[in-house]
PALUMBA-238403 format. One line per field, with one value per residue (C-alpha): residue number from 1; residue in one letter; x, y, z. Coordinates in nm, 4 decimals, padded with zeros to 6 digits. Example, Ala and Ser with C-alpha at 12.3 -4.5 7.8 and 13.67 -1.06 7.14 Angstrom:
! residues 2
resi	(1, 2)
resn	(a, s)
X	(01.2300, 01.3670)
Y	(-00.4500, -00.1060)
Z	(00.7800, 00.7140)
This chain:
! residues 78
resi	(1, 2, 3, 4, 5, 6, 7, 8, 9, 10, 11, 12, 13, 14, 15, 16, 17, 18, 19, 20, 21, 22, 23, 24, 25, 26, 27, 28, 29, 30, 31, 32, 33, 34, 35, 36, 37, 38, 39, 40, 41, 42, 43, 44, 45, 46, 47, 48, 49, 50, 51, 52, 53, 54, 55, 56, 57, 58, 59, 60, 61, 62, 63, 64, 65, 66, 67, 68, 69, 70, 71, 72, 73, 74, 75, 76, 77, 78)
resn	(m, a, e, l, h, h, r, y, s, l, n, a, p, g, t, y, y, v, d, r, e, c, i, d, c, e, l, c, s, h, h, v, p, d, f, f, a, r, n, d, t, g, a, h, s, f, v, i, r, q, p, a, t, p, e, e, i, a, a, c, e, e, a, r, d, a, c, p, v, e, a, i, g, n, d, g, e, g)
X	(07.1034, 07.0355, 07.3175, 07.3804, 07.4826, 07.1427, 06.9307, 06.6405, 06.6898, 06.3533, 06.4873, 06.5271, 06.8975, 07.0358, 07.1039, 06.7922, 06.7017, 06.5230, 06.7143, 06.6159, 06.5572, 06.2185, 05.9351, 05.6604, 05.5035, 05.4144, 05.4970, 05.7106, 05.4751, 05.1770, 05.3474, 05.5647, 05.3921, 05.5706, 05.8969, 05.8144, 05.5906, 05.5127, 05.6146, 05.3069, 05.4715, 05.7911, 05.6195, 05.8543, 05.8793, 06.1202, 06.2141, 06.0205, 06.1730, 06.4721, 06.4186, 06.5465, 06.4554, 06.5370, 06.1714, 06.1706, 06.4942, 06.3440, 06.0402, 06.2638, 06.4734, 06.1568, 06.0622, 06.4140, 06.4103, 06.0647, 06.1459, 06.1160, 06.3891, 06.6180, 06.5676, 06.5879, 06.9340, 07.0643, 07.4179, 07.3554, 07.5044, 07.4204)
Y	(12.4523, 12.7395, 12.9886, 13.1588, 13.4890, 13.5000, 13.4438, 13.6779, 13.9184, 13.8183, 13.4734, 13.4124, 13.3975, 13.0455, 12.7408, 12.7286, 12.9965, 13.0583, 13.2264, 13.4262, 13.1124, 13.0747, 13.0618, 13.1286, 12.7827, 12.7950, 12.4273, 12.4879, 12.7348, 12.5039, 12.1873, 12.3301, 12.6534, 12.6570, 12.7331, 12.8852, 13.1755, 13.3644, 13.7239, 13.8536, 14.1714, 14.0014, 13.6906, 13.4414, 13.2290, 13.2699, 13.0994, 13.2429, 13.0220, 12.7912, 12.4269, 12.3192, 11.9524, 11.6506, 11.6335, 11.9991, 11.9565, 11.6551, 11.8644, 12.1392, 11.8801, 11.7367, 12.0847, 12.1398, 11.8086, 11.8803, 12.2315, 12.2127, 12.4714, 12.3913, 12.7402, 12.6193, 12.5967, 12.4504, 12.5851, 12.9226, 13.0593, 12.8229)
Z	(13.5706, 13.8109, 13.8522, 14.1842, 14.0237, 13.8455, 14.1572, 14.2228, 14.5128, 14.6644, 14.7549, 15.1265, 15.2146, 15.2149, 15.0055, 14.7876, 14.5327, 14.2034, 13.9241, 13.6166, 13.4091, 13.5817, 13.3263, 13.5815, 13.5491, 13.9217, 13.9695, 14.2775, 14.4443, 14.3906, 14.5127, 14.7911, 14.9003, 15.2364, 15.0568, 14.7188, 14.6203, 14.3029, 14.2460, 14.0651, 13.9410, 13.8260, 13.6896, 13.8539, 14.1657, 14.4554, 14.7820, 15.0759, 15.3462, 15.3576, 15.4570, 15.7985, 15.8433, 15.6274, 15.5212, 15.4191, 15.2268, 15.0484, 14.9493, 14.8073, 14.6232, 14.4680, 14.3475, 14.2151, 14.0292, 13.8836, 13.7586, 13.3790, 13.3185, 13.6153, 13.7630, 14.1250, 14.2737, 14.5975, 14.5954, 14.7564, 15.0721, 15.3528)
């Protein structure tokens, strides 16, 4: 499970974040590129924009549920 105190600093401020458990599988950035991107130099993904609508939240939740190492959290500062 993602831990807020291990979130990457590149994450956009808000509820969703990627933490240091990310294995750079790129699943989230490929499936939800409006919200997740890959840090090429750090070899991990991060949140580029926080969701605002119910549809956007659902997309981020799908990415969170699909993350193989549970590196996406939704308990950040909202």
